[in-house]
N, CA, C and O of each residue as an XYZ file, in Angstrom:
964
protein
N       0.846     -1.197      0.000
C       0.000      0.000      0.000
C       0.878      1.243      0.000
O       1.811      1.354      0.796
N       0.578      2.172     -0.892
C       1.311      3.427     -0.966
C       0.572      4.476     -0.131
O      -0.609      4.743     -0.350
N       1.288      5.065      0.829
C       0.701      6.069      1.709
C       1.341      7.421      1.410
O       2.564      7.555      1.419
N       0.503      8.417      1.147
C       1.024      9.755      0.911
C       1.508     10.355      2.228
O       0.759     10.382      3.204
N       2.745     10.833      2.267
C       3.259     11.391      3.518
C       2.652     12.753      3.828
O       2.316     13.524      2.929
N       2.519     13.030      5.117
C       2.082     14.337      5.596
C       3.245     14.927      6.374
O       3.631     14.394      7.414
N       3.809     16.026      5.878
C       5.041     16.557      6.444
C       4.775     17.537      7.581
O       3.974     18.463      7.452
N       5.458     17.313      8.683
C       5.532     18.288      9.766
C       6.940     18.865      9.740
O       7.925     18.132      9.838
N       7.024     20.166      9.608
C       8.325     20.821      9.495
C       8.821     21.276     10.870
O       8.034     21.620     11.752
N      10.123     21.267     11.023
C      10.771     21.694     12.259
C      11.665     22.886     11.945
O      12.454     22.848     11.001
N      11.538     23.942     12.741
C      12.454     25.067     12.628
C      13.286     25.159     13.903
O      12.812     24.843     14.994
N      14.511     25.589     13.747
C      15.464     25.640     14.847
C      16.023     27.051     15.016
O      16.259     27.756     14.035
N      16.228     27.449     16.251
C      17.015     28.643     16.565
C      18.243     28.144     17.318
O      18.151     27.719     18.469
N      19.387     28.203     16.652
C      20.629     27.655     17.202
C      21.563     28.797     17.580
O      21.899     29.640     16.748
N      21.975     28.815     18.833
C      22.983     29.757     19.311
C      24.156     28.961     19.869
O      24.016     28.243     20.860
N      25.311     29.094     19.226
C      26.470     28.331     19.697
C      27.601     29.271     20.114
O      27.720     30.397     19.633
N      28.423     28.761     21.028
C      29.607     29.484     21.471
C      30.851     28.700     21.061
O      30.858     27.469     21.059
N      31.910     29.447     20.711
C      33.128     28.788     20.234
C      34.370     29.451     20.810
O      34.342     30.601     21.250
N      35.452     28.698     20.795
C      36.755     29.159     21.284
C      37.530     29.711     20.097
O      37.989     28.956     19.239
N      37.673     31.027     20.051
C      38.343     31.661     18.914
C      39.829     31.308     18.851
O      40.462     31.462     17.807
N      40.382     30.835     19.968
C      41.790     30.440     19.982
C      42.049     29.081     19.350
O      43.199     28.688     19.155
N      40.962     28.356     19.029
C      41.106     27.026     18.449
C      40.727     26.957     16.974
O      40.633     25.873     16.398
N      40.510     28.122     16.369
C      40.145     28.123     14.958
C      40.600     29.419     14.294
O      40.693     30.466     14.935
N      40.878     29.325     13.009
C      41.177     30.515     12.211
C      39.954     30.914     11.380
O      39.997     31.889     10.629
N      38.873     30.161     11.520
C      37.657     30.435     10.752
C      36.887     31.591     11.374
O      36.877     31.763     12.593
N      36.240     32.385     10.515
C      35.392     33.448     11.051
C      34.027     32.879     11.400
O      33.707     31.742     11.052
N      33.229     33.677     12.087
C      31.956     33.177     12.595
C      31.002     32.803     11.456
O      30.205     31.876     11.602
N      31.073     33.508     10.331
C      30.205     33.185      9.194
C      30.495     31.788      8.665
O      29.575     31.039      8.337
N      31.775     31.438      8.584
C      32.160     30.104      8.125
C      31.681     29.034      9.103
O      31.196     27.980      8.691
N      31.821     29.312     10.401
C      31.366     28.358     11.412
C      29.849     28.155     11.330
O      29.355     27.036     11.463
N      29.126     29.245     11.112
C      27.669     29.141     10.987
C      27.291     28.306      9.768
O      26.341     27.525      9.816
N      28.032     28.471      8.680
C      27.790     27.674      7.477
C      28.083     26.198      7.739
O      27.355     25.322      7.271
N      29.149     25.930      8.488
C      29.477     24.544      8.830
C      28.386     23.898      9.677
O      28.058     22.725      9.497
N      27.824     24.679     10.607
C      26.728     24.166     11.429
C      25.511     23.875     10.554
O      24.865     22.838     10.709
N      25.202     24.787      9.639
C      24.072     24.580      8.734
C      24.245     23.302      7.921
O      23.284     22.561      7.716
N      25.458     23.043      7.461
C      25.749     21.828      6.694
C      25.496     20.582      7.531
O      24.950     19.594      7.041
N      25.897     20.635      8.799
C      25.663     19.506      9.714
C      24.179     19.275      9.955
O      23.721     18.133      9.993
N      23.435     20.354     10.117
C      21.993     20.242     10.333
C      21.317     19.645      9.104
O      20.442     18.787      9.220
N      21.729     20.106      7.933
C      21.160     19.577      6.690
C      21.480     18.096      6.533
O      20.640     17.322      6.073
N      22.679     17.705      6.911
C      23.062     16.287      6.822
C      22.251     15.441      7.794
O      21.819     14.339      7.455
N      22.044     15.962      9.008
C      21.217     15.249      9.979
C      19.804     15.057      9.439
O      19.208     13.989      9.575
N      19.292     16.100      8.835
C      17.944     16.026      8.266
C      17.872     14.970      7.157
O      16.960     14.143      7.138
N      18.831     15.004      6.244
C      18.807     14.091      5.094
C      19.064     12.647      5.508
O      18.485     11.721      4.939
N      19.937     12.455      6.501
C      20.338     11.093      6.887
C      19.370     10.448      7.871
O      19.250      9.223      7.904
N      18.682     11.249      8.668
C      17.890     10.719      9.773
C      16.393     10.903      9.600
O      15.614     10.023      9.966
N      15.982     12.036      9.047
C      14.563     12.351      8.948
C      14.044     12.090      7.529
O      14.677     11.393      6.736
N      12.892     12.659      7.238
C      12.274     12.605      5.915
C      11.886     11.202      5.461
O      11.805     10.932      4.262
N      11.645     10.303      6.429
C      10.959      9.048      6.123
C      10.067      8.705      7.311
O      10.145      9.354      8.354
N       9.222      7.691      7.160
C       8.204      7.416      8.176
C       8.783      7.005      9.528
O       8.096      7.096     10.545
N      10.035      6.556      9.552
C      10.642      6.113     10.809
C      11.626      7.136     11.367
O      12.310      6.869     12.355
N      11.699      8.305     10.737
C      12.713      9.288     11.093
C      12.314     10.168     12.254
O      11.698     11.215     12.052
N      12.651      9.766     13.466
C      12.349     10.547     14.664
C      13.394     11.641     14.853
O      14.589     11.414     14.660
N      12.929     12.832     15.233
C      13.835     13.927     15.550
C      14.280     13.777     16.999
O      13.497     13.958     17.932
N      15.552     13.444     17.162
C      16.123     13.284     18.501
C      16.990     14.503     18.805
O      18.017     14.729     18.165
N      16.565     15.268     19.777
C      17.201     16.543     20.096
C      18.682     16.374     20.451
O      19.527     17.142     19.990
N      18.986     15.382     21.258
C      20.375     15.197     21.700
C      21.300     14.915     20.517
O      22.452     15.350     20.507
N      20.796     14.188     19.524
C      21.603     13.889     18.338
C      21.854     15.152     17.520
O      22.944     15.349     16.984
N      20.842     15.996     17.433
C      21.002     17.262     16.726
C      22.012     18.151     17.433
O      22.848     18.784     16.788
N      21.935     18.199     18.775
C      22.891     18.990     19.558
C      24.322     18.502     19.325
O      25.246     19.301     19.174
N      24.489     17.183     19.298
C      25.811     16.602     19.034
C      26.315     17.000     17.652
O      27.490     17.329     17.487
N      25.431     16.971     16.666
C      25.819     17.320     15.300
C      26.302     18.768     15.222
O      27.277     19.067     14.534
N      25.614     19.660     15.930
C      26.016     21.066     15.940
C      27.382     21.217     16.596
O      28.256     21.900     16.061
N      27.572     20.589     17.744
C      28.856     20.695     18.445
C      30.000     20.092     17.635
O      31.145     20.528     17.749
N      29.685     19.086     16.817
C      30.710     18.414     16.011
C      31.021     19.136     14.706
O      31.873     18.689     13.938
N      30.338     20.247     14.449
C      30.554     20.961     13.189
C      31.950     21.545     13.095
O      32.469     21.743     11.996
N      32.570     21.825     14.249
C      33.939     22.324     14.271
C      34.520     22.080     15.658
O      33.806     22.138     16.659
N      35.819     21.806     15.709
C      36.462     21.515     17.006
C      36.460     22.716     17.948
O      36.659     22.557     19.153
N      36.239     23.899     17.418
C      36.238     25.100     18.264
C      34.899     25.326     18.951
O      34.822     26.121     19.888
N      33.838     24.646     18.508
C      32.515     24.865     19.092
C      32.437     24.171     20.447
O      32.692     22.972     20.560
N      32.081     24.944     21.472
C      32.071     24.449     22.844
C      30.688     23.993     23.305
O      30.567     23.027     24.058
N      29.655     24.688     22.853
C      28.306     24.374     23.315
C      27.294     25.045     22.400
O      27.633     25.913     21.596
N      26.046     24.620     22.542
C      24.983     25.324     21.836
C      23.680     25.192     22.601
O      23.444     24.195     23.283
N      22.844     26.197     22.483
C      21.472     26.153     22.996
C      20.551     26.300     21.793
O      20.620     27.282     21.054
N      19.701     25.319     21.613
C      18.848     25.254     20.434
C      17.393     25.107     20.848
O      17.064     24.251     21.670
N      16.519     25.936     20.285
C      15.086     25.832     20.547
C      14.388     25.286     19.304
O      14.846     25.472     18.177
N      13.269     24.609     19.543
C      12.584     23.857     18.495
C      11.144     24.332     18.355
O      10.443     24.522     19.349
N      10.712     24.519     17.121
C       9.298     24.736     16.821
C       8.895     23.811     15.678
O       9.738     23.330     14.921
N       7.590     23.573     15.571
C       7.051     22.796     14.465
C       6.089     23.677     13.683
O       5.539     24.645     14.209
N       5.896     23.319     12.404
C       4.808     23.975     11.680
C       4.210     23.040     10.646
O       4.854     22.111     10.158
N       2.966     23.317     10.334
C       2.249     22.617      9.285
C       1.511     23.650      8.435
O       1.305     24.789      8.852
N       1.121     23.226      7.242
C       0.341     24.084      6.353
C      -1.111     23.614      6.296
O      -1.399     22.433      6.489
N      -2.015     24.547      6.029
C      -3.335     24.156      5.555
C      -3.686     25.032      4.360
O      -3.265     26.186      4.272
N      -4.456     24.470      3.451
C      -4.843     25.162      2.227
C      -6.322     25.506      2.302
O      -7.165     24.635      2.084
N      -6.656     26.751      2.605
C      -8.066     27.114      2.758
C      -8.776     27.270      1.420
O      -8.169     27.640      0.415
N     -10.061     26.981      1.429
C     -10.938     27.320      0.313
C     -11.463     28.723      0.575
O     -12.244     28.937      1.502
N     -11.036     29.670     -0.237
C     -11.361     31.065      0.029
C     -12.861     31.315     -0.059
O     -13.574     30.707     -0.857
N     -13.307     32.223      0.784
C     -14.703     32.681      0.816
C     -15.689     31.585      1.210
O     -16.879     31.677      0.908
N     -15.191     30.547      1.887
C     -16.067     29.489      2.392
C     -15.747     29.258      3.860
O     -14.580     29.121      4.229
N     -16.781     29.213      4.703
C     -16.584     28.977      6.132
C     -16.443     27.473      6.366
O     -17.425     26.733      6.307
N     -15.217     27.032      6.630
C     -14.937     25.605      6.732
C     -14.111     25.291      7.979
O     -13.485     26.167      8.576
N     -14.132     24.025      8.344
C     -13.339     23.534      9.466
C     -12.010     23.004      8.937
O     -11.971     22.287      7.938
N     -10.932     23.361      9.611
C      -9.600     22.871      9.247
C      -8.946     22.272     10.485
O      -8.948     22.878     11.557
N      -8.387     21.080     10.326
C      -7.736     20.384     11.437
C      -6.272     20.141     11.104
O      -5.950     19.573     10.061
N      -5.394     20.572     11.992
C      -3.959     20.319     11.852
C      -3.529     19.416     12.990
O      -3.668     19.766     14.162
N      -3.007     18.254     12.637
C      -2.607     17.269     13.646
C      -1.089     17.196     13.722
O      -0.440     16.620     12.849
N      -0.528     17.787     14.778
C       0.924     17.733     14.966
C       1.347     16.377     15.541
O       2.508     15.983     15.425
N       0.397     15.666     16.161
C       0.651     14.318     16.693
C       1.757     14.275     17.737
O       2.333     13.217     17.992
N       2.053     15.407     18.335
C       2.988     15.510     19.454
C       2.389     16.507     20.442
O       1.773     17.493     20.037
N       2.569     16.251     21.738
C       2.059     17.177     22.744
C       2.687     18.556     22.560
O       3.846     18.676     22.164
N       1.911     19.583     22.852
C       2.362     20.960     22.721
C       2.668     21.542     24.104
O       2.104     21.121     25.113
N       3.571     22.513     24.121
C       4.048     23.078     25.379
C       2.962     23.892     26.061
O       2.511     24.904     25.525
N       2.539     23.453     27.248
C       1.520     24.158     28.020
C       1.708     23.826     29.494
O       0.984     22.997     30.045
N       2.678     24.470     30.131
C       3.009     24.128     31.516
C       1.912     24.427     32.519
O       1.887     23.845     33.604
N       0.996     25.337     32.167
C      -0.133     25.640     33.044
C      -1.202     26.318     32.203
O      -0.903     26.896     31.158
N      -2.449     26.248     32.658
C      -3.546     26.881     31.941
C      -3.330     28.392     31.875
O      -3.024     29.033     32.880
N      -3.492     28.944     30.682
C      -3.283     30.367     30.491
C      -1.851     30.742     30.175
O      -1.512     31.925     30.138
N      -0.997     29.741     29.943
C       0.421     30.010     29.672
C       0.604     31.003     28.523
O       0.110     30.783     27.417
N       1.310     32.082     28.792
C       1.727     33.066     27.789
C       0.543     33.701     27.059
O       0.679     34.130     25.914
N      -0.605     33.760     27.711
C      -1.825     34.220     27.044
C      -1.697     35.631     26.471
O      -2.092     35.870     25.330
N      -1.153     36.560     27.244
C      -1.085     37.946     26.786
C      -0.120     38.132     25.621
O      -0.250     39.090     24.859
N       0.839     37.233     25.475
C       1.809     37.326     24.377
C       1.479     36.381     23.227
O       2.248     36.272     22.272
N       0.329     35.690     23.315
C      -0.105     34.880     22.174
C       0.076     33.391     22.308
O      -0.027     32.670     21.316
N       0.348     32.901     23.521
C       0.444     31.454     23.722
C       1.604     30.827     22.972
O       2.702     31.382     22.938
N       1.358     29.649     22.359
C       2.434     28.926     21.658
C       2.062     28.618     20.209
O       2.766     27.874     19.526
N       0.951     29.195     19.746
C       0.534     29.051     18.353
C       0.756     30.381     17.637
O       0.482     31.445     18.193
N       1.254     30.317     16.401
C       1.385     31.516     15.572
C       1.192     31.103     14.114
O       1.127     29.913     13.804
N       1.100     32.081     13.231
C       0.856     31.746     11.833
C       1.339     32.848     10.914
O       1.658     33.954     11.351
N       1.387     32.520      9.622
C       1.548     33.549      8.603
C       0.194     34.236      8.427
O      -0.798     33.826      9.030
N       0.155     35.285      7.599
C      -1.006     36.152      7.556
C      -2.086     35.767      6.554
O      -1.861     34.989      5.627
N      -3.257     36.336      6.774
C      -4.402     36.131      5.892
C      -5.452     37.195      6.212
O      -5.364     37.868      7.238
N      -6.429     37.343      5.346
C      -7.548     38.241      5.608
C      -8.818     37.420      5.758
O      -8.950     36.339      5.184
N      -9.752     37.952      6.541
C     -10.955     37.194      6.870
C     -12.213     37.932      6.436
O     -12.203     39.141      6.205
N     -13.276     37.182      6.333
C     -14.573     37.745      5.977
C     -14.979     38.793      7.006
O     -14.881     38.564      8.212
N     -15.436     39.944      6.518
C     -15.845     41.015      7.411
C     -14.768     42.045      7.665
O     -15.048     43.097      8.241
N     -13.530     41.769      7.248
C     -12.438     42.728      7.411
C     -11.435     42.502      6.286
O     -10.528     41.681      6.417
N     -11.591     43.212      5.205
C     -10.718     43.047      4.041
C      -9.503     43.958      4.102
O      -8.685     43.979      3.182
N      -9.387     44.717      5.198
C      -8.293     45.684      5.328
C      -7.110     45.121      6.113
O      -5.963     45.226      5.678
N      -7.395     44.528      7.262
C      -6.333     44.121      8.185
C      -5.852     42.694      7.923
O      -6.645     41.789      7.665
N      -4.539     42.521      7.997
C      -3.940     41.191      7.909
C      -4.061     40.510      9.272
O      -3.661     41.074     10.290
N      -4.603     39.318      9.285
C      -4.846     38.595     10.529
C      -3.867     37.438     10.730
O      -3.227     36.959      9.794
N      -3.780     37.010     11.995
C      -2.894     35.914     12.382
C      -3.582     35.081     13.461
O      -4.559     35.513     14.073
N      -3.050     33.876     13.682
C      -3.565     32.996     14.725
C      -2.661     33.031     15.948
O      -1.444     33.171     15.830
N      -3.275     32.901     17.136
C      -2.543     32.584     18.351
C      -3.477     31.805     19.272
O      -4.576     31.434     18.860
N      -3.060     31.553     20.509
C      -3.923     30.831     21.450
C      -3.856     31.492     22.817
O      -2.945     32.266     23.110
N      -4.854     31.164     23.658
C      -4.943     31.815     24.970
C      -4.292     31.000     26.085
O      -4.413     31.355     27.257
N      -3.609     29.920     25.735
C      -2.966     29.090     26.745
C      -3.932     28.197     27.504
O      -3.527     27.453     28.397
N      -5.215     28.272     27.147
C      -6.240     27.462     27.824
C      -7.057     26.657     26.818
O      -8.174     26.229     27.108
N      -6.482     26.459     25.631
C      -7.121     25.598     24.644
C      -8.007     26.296     23.642
O      -8.754     25.638     22.919
N      -7.944     27.625     23.579
C      -8.782     28.363     22.640
C      -7.908     29.051     21.594
O      -6.958     29.758     21.931
N      -8.239     28.838     20.333
C      -7.539     29.476     19.220
C      -8.177     30.827     18.943
O      -9.402     30.955     18.952
N      -7.343     31.843     18.694
C      -7.845     33.195     18.469
C      -7.318     33.735     17.140
O      -6.337     33.225     16.599
N      -7.976     34.770     16.622
C      -7.508     35.450     15.422
C      -7.434     36.944     15.718
O      -8.335     37.511     16.335
N      -6.343     37.577     15.266
C      -6.117     38.978     15.608
C      -5.388     39.692     14.469
O      -4.834     39.063     13.568
N      -5.406     41.031     14.540
C      -4.546     41.845     13.682
C      -3.754     42.786     14.577
O      -4.081     42.961     15.751
N      -2.729     43.380     14.025
C      -1.867     44.267     14.798
C      -2.216     45.727     14.546
O      -2.349     46.167     13.404
N      -2.360     46.461     15.638
C      -2.454     47.915     15.592
C      -1.186     48.438     16.246
O      -1.103     48.550     17.469
N      -0.202     48.757     15.419
C       1.137     49.008     15.951
C       1.699     47.689     16.437
O       1.903     46.766     15.648
N       1.949     47.596     17.734
C       2.416     46.330     18.313
C       1.338     45.671     19.172
O       1.585     44.646     19.808
N       0.149     46.260     19.188
C      -0.938     45.730     20.012
C      -1.784     44.734     19.229
O      -2.154     45.000     18.086
N      -2.090     43.596     19.831
C      -2.953     42.600     19.200
C      -4.413     42.980     19.418
O      -4.863     43.153     20.550
N      -5.133     43.104     18.325
C      -6.565     43.402     18.385
C      -7.297     42.140     17.935
O      -7.188     41.726     16.781
N      -8.040     41.537     18.854
C      -8.684     40.254     18.564
C     -10.031     40.464     17.874
O     -10.941     41.091     18.417
N     -10.124     39.923     16.667
C     -11.372     39.968     15.916
C     -12.302     38.852     16.372
O     -13.521     39.020     16.405
N     -11.715     37.714     16.723
C     -12.494     36.574     17.202
C     -11.659     35.826     18.232
O     -10.595     35.298     17.908
N     -12.137     35.781     19.466
C     -11.404     35.114     20.549
C     -11.813     33.667     20.733
O     -11.365     33.016     21.678
N     -12.662     33.144     19.841
C     -13.052     31.725     19.873
C     -13.040     31.178     18.449
O     -14.047     30.677     17.948
N     -11.880     31.284     17.813
C     -11.759     30.914     16.394
C     -11.574     29.414     16.197
O     -11.722     28.896     15.091
N     -11.249     28.728     17.286
C     -11.032     27.287     17.203
C     -10.519     26.762     18.524
O     -10.657     27.411     19.560
N      -9.923     25.578     18.482
C      -9.446     24.932     19.698
C      -8.022     24.415     19.527
O      -7.553     24.169     18.416
N      -7.352     24.259     20.666
C      -6.018     23.659     20.708
C      -6.021     22.570     21.771
O      -6.312     22.840     22.937
N      -5.700     21.347     21.378
C      -5.566     20.252     22.330
C      -4.069     20.064     22.575
O      -3.369     19.467     21.757
N      -3.584     20.579     23.714
C      -2.149     20.552     23.985
C      -1.645     19.130     24.206
O      -0.472     18.853     23.952
N      -2.486     18.241     24.663
C      -2.065     16.862     24.936
C      -1.832     16.070     23.657
O      -0.893     15.278     23.576
N      -2.685     16.281     22.659
C      -2.575     15.507     21.415
C      -1.906     16.272     20.285
O      -1.466     15.673     19.303
N      -1.829     17.590     20.416
C      -1.242     18.397     19.356
C      -2.197     18.697     18.224
O      -1.763     18.991     17.110
N      -3.495     18.629     18.489
C      -4.483     18.909     17.449
C      -4.954     20.361     17.534
O      -5.392     20.826     18.586
N      -4.855     21.061     16.412
C      -5.281     22.452     16.310
C      -6.432     22.515     15.310
O      -6.288     22.069     14.172
N      -7.570     23.063     15.727
C      -8.754     23.090     14.875
C      -9.243     24.524     14.682
O      -9.483     25.245     15.650
N      -9.384     24.923     13.434
C     -10.071     26.157     13.090
C     -11.520     25.758     12.846
O     -11.811     25.028     11.899
N     -12.419     26.225     13.684
C     -13.775     25.693     13.704
C     -14.574     26.026     12.451
O     -15.191     25.146     11.850
N     -14.564     27.290     12.058
C     -15.341     27.715     10.888
C     -14.669     28.945     10.293
O     -15.160     30.066     10.427
N     -13.543     28.715      9.638
C     -12.703     29.816      9.179
C     -13.074     30.222      7.756
O     -13.015     29.407      6.835
N     -13.453     31.473      7.586
C     -13.775     31.996      6.258
C     -12.707     33.012      5.870
O     -12.795     34.194      6.201
N     -11.704     32.522      5.165
C     -10.600     33.365      4.727
C     -10.899     33.913      3.338
O     -11.445     33.212      2.487
N     -10.534     35.178      3.118
C     -10.792     35.804      1.823
C      -9.531     35.959      0.977
O      -9.614     36.076     -0.246
N      -8.366     35.962      1.622
C      -7.093     36.012      0.888
C      -5.977     35.537      1.787
O      -6.122     35.487      3.009
N      -4.855     35.187      1.169
C      -3.712     34.645      1.896
C      -2.492     35.509      1.627
O      -2.218     35.866      0.482
N      -1.767     35.840      2.671
C      -0.561     36.652      2.528
C       0.569     35.837      1.918
O       0.545     34.606      1.921
N       1.555     36.548      1.396
C       2.748     35.876      0.895
C       3.426     35.105      2.024
O       3.386     35.519      3.182
N       4.041     33.992      1.677
C       4.814     33.197      2.624
C       6.249     33.129      2.107
O       6.490     32.734      0.967
N       7.191     33.513      2.953
C       8.606     33.578      2.562
C       8.811     34.467      1.340
O       9.665     34.194      0.497
N       8.013     35.538      1.256
C       8.179     36.499      0.181
C       7.591     36.100     -1.153
O       7.788     36.789     -2.154
N       6.861     34.980     -1.178
C       6.294     34.503     -2.437
C       4.787     34.297     -2.296
O       4.289     34.013     -1.207
N       4.073     34.444     -3.404
C       2.636     34.206     -3.410
C       2.345     32.791     -2.934
O       3.022     31.844     -3.335
N       1.343     32.649     -2.083
C       1.050     31.345     -1.492
C      -0.447     31.063     -1.501
O      -1.271     31.977     -1.450
N      -0.775     29.789     -1.568
C      -2.169     29.351     -1.411
C      -2.370     28.701     -0.049
O      -3.451     28.192      0.247
N      -1.315     28.718      0.791
C      -1.351     28.028      2.068
C      -1.047     28.979      3.224
O      -0.381     30.000      3.054
N      -1.549     28.619      4.393
C      -1.218     29.317      5.631
C      -0.320     28.404      6.454
O      -0.603     27.216      6.605
N       0.742     28.952      6.975
C       1.677     28.190      7.810
C       1.334     28.424      9.272
O       1.212     29.566      9.714
N       1.179     27.339     10.021
C       0.813     27.429     11.436
C       1.922     26.811     12.285
O       2.272     25.645     12.109
N       2.467     27.600     13.204
C       3.553     27.173     14.078
C       3.019     26.738     15.441
O       1.997     27.240     15.907
N       3.721     25.800     16.070
C       3.410     25.371     17.429
C       4.707     24.998     18.130
O       5.655     24.535     17.496
N       4.742     25.203     19.441
C       5.904     24.824     20.238
C       5.653     23.451     20.864
O       4.680     23.285     21.600
N       6.508     22.469     20.587
C       6.283     21.132     21.156
C       6.592     21.079     22.645
O       7.408     21.851     23.148
N       5.937     20.168     23.340
C       6.198     19.982     24.765
C       7.580     19.380     24.989
O       8.269     19.729     25.948
N       7.977     18.481     24.107
C       9.289     17.834     24.187
C      10.140     18.273     23.009
O       9.624     18.532     21.921
N      11.436     18.356     23.228
C      12.351     18.662     22.123
C      12.546     17.477     21.190
O      13.064     17.644     20.086
N      12.141     16.282     21.612
C      12.127     15.120     20.726
C      10.770     15.072     20.033
O       9.734     15.107     20.697
N      10.768     14.991     18.710
C       9.531     14.992     17.939
C       9.391     13.649     17.232
O      10.312     13.186     16.559
N       8.217     13.032     17.397
C       7.991     11.676     16.897
C       7.044     11.705     15.698
O       5.988     12.332     15.774
N       7.398     11.038     14.586
C       6.466     10.934     13.468
C       5.437      9.844     13.748
O       5.796      8.764     14.219
N       4.186     10.109     13.470
C       3.104      9.164     13.737
C       2.398      8.821     12.429
O       2.106      9.704     11.624
N       2.124      7.528     12.223
C       1.418      7.034     11.047
C       2.093      7.507      9.758
O       3.238      7.137      9.496
N       1.412      8.307      8.960
C       1.966      8.732      7.672
C       2.730     10.048      7.765
O       3.002     10.697      6.755
N       3.069     10.428      8.988
C       3.771     11.693      9.208
C       5.263     11.558      8.908
O       5.895     10.564      9.265
N       5.809     12.572      8.247
C       7.238     12.662      7.972
C       7.742     13.983      8.546
O       7.082     15.013      8.409
N       8.893     13.956      9.179
C       9.495     15.152      9.755
C      10.584     15.693      8.835
O      11.314     14.925      8.208
N      10.688     17.003      8.758
C      11.717     17.624      7.929
C      12.145     18.940      8.558
O      11.297     19.757      8.918
N      13.452     19.159      8.697
C      13.963     20.423      9.221
C      13.965     21.460      8.104
O      14.546     21.238      7.042
N      13.317     22.579      8.349
C      13.311     23.690      7.403
C      14.541     24.543      7.694
O      14.513     25.416      8.562
N      15.610     24.282      6.968
C      16.864     24.998      7.221
C      16.778     26.452      6.775
O      17.467     27.309      7.328
N      15.938     26.742      5.777
C      15.809     28.112      5.286
C      15.233     29.033      6.343
O      15.663     30.179      6.475
N      14.254     28.534      7.101
C      13.603     29.352      8.117
C      14.141     29.098      9.520
O      13.561     29.563     10.501
N      15.236     28.368      9.617
C      15.941     28.221     10.892
C      17.019     29.296     10.974
O      17.461     29.815      9.949
N      17.440     29.628     12.184
C      18.492     30.635     12.348
C      19.662     30.043     13.130
O      19.475     29.257     14.058
N      20.854     30.433     12.741
C      22.082     29.942     13.376
C      22.967     31.135     13.693
O      23.326     31.907     12.804
N      23.317     31.282     14.964
C      24.136     32.404     15.406
C      25.282     31.895     16.260
O      25.075     31.096     17.173
N      26.480     32.352     15.968
C      27.645     31.969     16.760
C      28.301     33.181     17.405
O      28.262     34.284     16.860
N      28.904     32.966     18.570
C      29.657     34.031     19.219
C      30.805     33.443     20.018
O      30.761     32.293     20.455
N      31.833     34.258     20.198
C      33.008     33.836     20.955
C      32.622     33.598     22.405
O      31.891     34.394     22.996
N      33.111     32.506     22.980
C      32.845     32.187     24.379
C      33.774     33.007     25.273
O      34.997     32.903     25.176
N      33.171     33.831     26.151
C      33.966     34.707     27.008
C      34.696     33.979     28.119
O      35.738     34.451     28.573
N      34.183     32.846     28.570
C      34.781     32.114     29.690
C      36.186     31.631     29.360
O      37.075     31.666     30.211
N      36.389     31.176     28.110
C      37.691     30.587     27.760
C      38.709     31.630     27.315
O      39.820     31.281     26.918
N      38.335     32.918     27.377
C      39.236     33.961     26.887
C      40.434     34.172     27.798
O      41.474     34.659     27.354
N      40.293     33.803     29.092
C      41.406     33.992     30.016
C      41.454     35.376     30.623
O      42.320     35.673     31.445
N      40.524     36.222     30.219
C      40.489     37.584     30.744
C      40.075     37.576     32.214
O      39.332     36.697     32.651
N      40.555     38.554     32.969
C      40.157     38.657     34.378
C      38.676     38.974     34.501
O      38.079     38.761     35.557
N      38.076     39.486     33.419
C      36.655     39.804     33.413
C      35.803     38.656     32.875
O      34.580     38.768     32.791
N      36.454     37.561     32.515
C      35.724     36.451     31.914
C      34.620     35.960     32.848
O      34.858     35.676     34.022
N      33.443     35.872     32.316
C      32.310     35.380     33.088
C      31.473     36.469     33.704
O      30.305     36.234     34.014
N      32.023     37.654     33.893
C      31.260     38.718     34.558
C      30.160     39.260     33.662
O      29.137     39.738     34.153
N      30.359     39.192     32.355
C      29.326     39.674     31.425
C      28.886     38.560     30.484
O      28.396     38.820     29.384
N      29.060     37.340     30.918
C      28.717     36.169     30.101
C      27.201     36.066     29.940
O      26.453     36.137     30.915
N      26.768     35.901     28.708
C      25.332     35.797     28.448
C      25.000     34.426     27.864
O      25.810     33.830     27.153
N      23.817     33.939     28.167
C      23.351     32.688     27.607
C      22.012     32.917     26.921
O      21.319     33.900     27.181
N      21.668     31.988     26.041
C      20.378     32.051     25.350
C      19.350     31.242     26.117
O      19.684     30.285     26.815
N      18.090     31.642     25.976
C      17.017     30.898     26.637
C      16.857     29.524     25.993
O      16.999     29.381     24.779
N      16.567     28.533     26.794
C      16.302     27.189     26.304
C      14.847     27.012     25.892
O      14.457     25.934     25.443
N      14.041     28.061     26.040
C      12.610     27.974     25.747
C      12.264     28.945     24.635
O      12.870     30.007     24.499
N      11.261     28.551     23.832
C      10.849     29.397     22.715
C      10.134     30.642     23.221
O       9.711     31.478     22.423
């Protein structure tokens, strides 16, 4: 039986520190080397029905990109697409098949929870570009931005099941879709933060790292510099999205 795969994409924010005394390479070259390692991990491990994303293996691959790399902090997000039928009020279900991050009811509600999306316009408002977020309590919302303020057009646009990873737009009537990655699109991209950094493919699901929309940043590690000030202004990246 031939089964059509359903792809869940993974995006990464990688921040690594390196010892400048152990390499003659500049940071741009090191970042390129890390990207090559990530792409190899994706091609060798993922993109088939049995390809589980194992966070520790990815971390090892990043650290192994160059002998000067000392550590990295990497955050993980997932996204899926849905293709709306314009000008029709329809239900859309996105199944991430992995638990979503929700440490407590109402988590991150004022900042938009753990769901986000690319833009679109909705019936009744052809002017403002809208986006999805969640209230941290299982409710999907739709909003537009007035400056930096979120103005909610509908605070009950659908549901989010954090335990199963199912996101449902109950009756979404979209009238147009914004460009995605700078190009005309017929799809909306919906992001979610997984509960675990390990992501498991289920049934016909295939995982793929989107290297284009991932970010990689390197900086010199201050601790190994030997300076008397080493560590006093040392900064780390958050381990959470």
